[in-house]
C-alpha positions, 0 to 999 in steps of 0.5 A: 425534499423531505428530511428522509430524502436528504438524510438518504442523500447526504449518506449516499454522498458519504459512502461514495466519498468514502469509497473513492477516498479508500480507493486512492489510499489503497492505490498509493499503497500498491505504488509505494509497494513497487520496487525496481532494482537491477532492471527489474520491478518487484511488487513487495508482499509478505510472500517475497519477505518470507522468501527472501528471509529464508535464503538469507537464514541459509547463508545465501548472498545473492539470489536470482529472482523472478520480477513481476514480468518473470524476467530472472534478476540477480539481486544482492539478497541482503541488501535487497531483504533490508529494502523491501522490509523497509518499504513494506513497513512504511507503506503499511504504517502510512496506510494505517494511519490514513485508513484510521483518519478515514474511518473516523471521518463522519461527514462528507467534507471531513472525508474530503479534506483528510489529504489536507492534513498530511 
């Protein structure tokens, strides 16, 4: 094969591998941002965190929230808030760390070796 064809093939392999690894990292973060309590499952995001904080600031101690299946779930607001904030920042910090490793990898073998370091 010609050098240009080899270069193009190497780049295509790199992009496919990069996208696959990036999707794997995003799936891992999505799993980390799922929280189950009192028979309900919640997706942790900034909107949920902000919503809970509003009611904490209004001195609410318990709150009924709709989970991902629209089931009403009673939660102790302070404990729930502390847990989702903690999980959110752990997940986003891990995501940032993995993303930076992936972003700096410029060869296919480096992209594939990223998860061996952790």
